[in-house]
N, C-alpha and C positions, 0 to 999 in steps of 0.2 A: 573321600570314604568308597567303601564300596558299599552297594547296595544290598544289605542280605538283612532279614528279620530283625538277625541279635544286635547288629548296628544303628539299627533303626531306630530297639528300643532303650537301646543305649544313648544315640542323641534327645530322643523325646524325653529321656531322663533329666537331662541335664537342661536341655532348650523348652523343654514342653511339661516341667513336673506338674500343674497341676493334671493333666494329660493321662501322664504318665503312674498318679497316685490315685485319678479315680480309675483305674485299671484299665487304661487301653492298652493294648497289643498289639504289634505287627505279627499278621498269621505268614502272610506268604508277599512276594512281588517278584516284578517280571515287569519285561520291557511295554508289556499290554496293560497288565491288573496288577492292584493292589489289593490284600484284602486285610483290614484287623477285626478286633473283636474287642469283648467290652463286658464283661457277667453282670450281672445285677447284686447292688450287694446294699449293703446299709449305708454305706460309708457317699454313695452316689445315686442315692432312693431320692426319691420325689416326696413331697407328704402321703402322695395316692398311691403307695407302695409299688411305684414301678422303677424304672431307669429315670432320672433328669433330664430334661432334653439339651442341655446343654452338654453334658456327659455323650450324650448321640451327637450330639453334631462334632465336637472333637476328634472321637473316632473318625467320620464322617470322613470331615474335613483332612484328617491325616492322608485317607487312600488317595483322596484328590491331588493334597500337597506334593506326597512322595515322589508320585507319579508324575508329577512337572517337574522336581527336582533329579531325578532318576537321567529324566531325556536330557532335563539343560546341560546335566554332568556330560552325556553320552555325546551332545554338540560339540562342547570344546569350548561353546562361545561363552561371554561374561552377560549373563542375563538377567533381570530383575524379574521376581516374581510377587504378584500382592494379591491377597481378594479383595475385589471391590462389594461383591453383594452375594448374597444367599438366599433360598428361599428353602422351606420345608415342609412336608407332609406326614404326620401321623399319623398310622392309620389302623393299631393297635398298640398294647399295652405293652412295654420294654421288659420283662422279666425274663430271666435264666440267659443264657449266652446267646449275646444278640453280634452277628456275624456282617460288618459291611464292607463293601468293594464296589470297586470302579473298575472299567476294562475299559478306556478312552483314553490307554497310550498313545496306539497309533493318530488321534485328534490332537491330544498333546505331541507328538516330533513333527505334525504337520504345519500348526502352528508357529514352533519353532521356527522349523525351516523357512517358514514365511516371514516372520521379523528379520530373523538374520540375512535373505534375501533383501528385502528391502527397508533396513533399515528403521523400521516404524514396528508402534508396538501392537500387541493383538491381544484381542478379547476372547475368551472360551468358558461357556458353559459345562462343566462338569457334573454329573449324576454318581452318586454312591447310594447304594440300594441298602437299607438295614434289615435282617430276616434273622427270626430266633431257632430253636436248635430245631423247629419242626418245619422250618422253612420256609414259614409266613410271612410275609411283608410287615413288620413294624414301623419303620417310618422311610420316607425317599427325600434325599438332601440336595442340593442344587448348591455347587459354589461359581460365581464369574472370576476367576482368575486372570490378571492382565501381566503380558510379560512383554519387557522390553531389553534390547540391547542394551547392553550399558556403554556408555561413552568415557 
């Protein structure tokens, strides 16, 4: 699969339908950065009239996971990936259009090269920051990814 926003959004529709129907969409992807966006709507709100935390987590996790998938494909190796842990901080009510960004593609590439070279699994923490339309941070999410070469 070629890594374009359109292809990733189609992938999301079939493989992660809850994220798709909640409004999560990939805005851009490159070797080093991925951005998603999601708009606060009735369908993805909480009782406090802001975006439900799980919708924010889906959008944030996808920025990190898409970058891991991108780097695995680029490596050409048969590598598995899995989220082991996550942490989240919410600093402002998420209303309006929220954009999440992870720009740690270089860190992922280095971890993949280590796991290929050593044949040992690697873990890495990746961060995705969510900001509203005014550029104010609403949340920060961290995901611990595990990667290893399949035997």
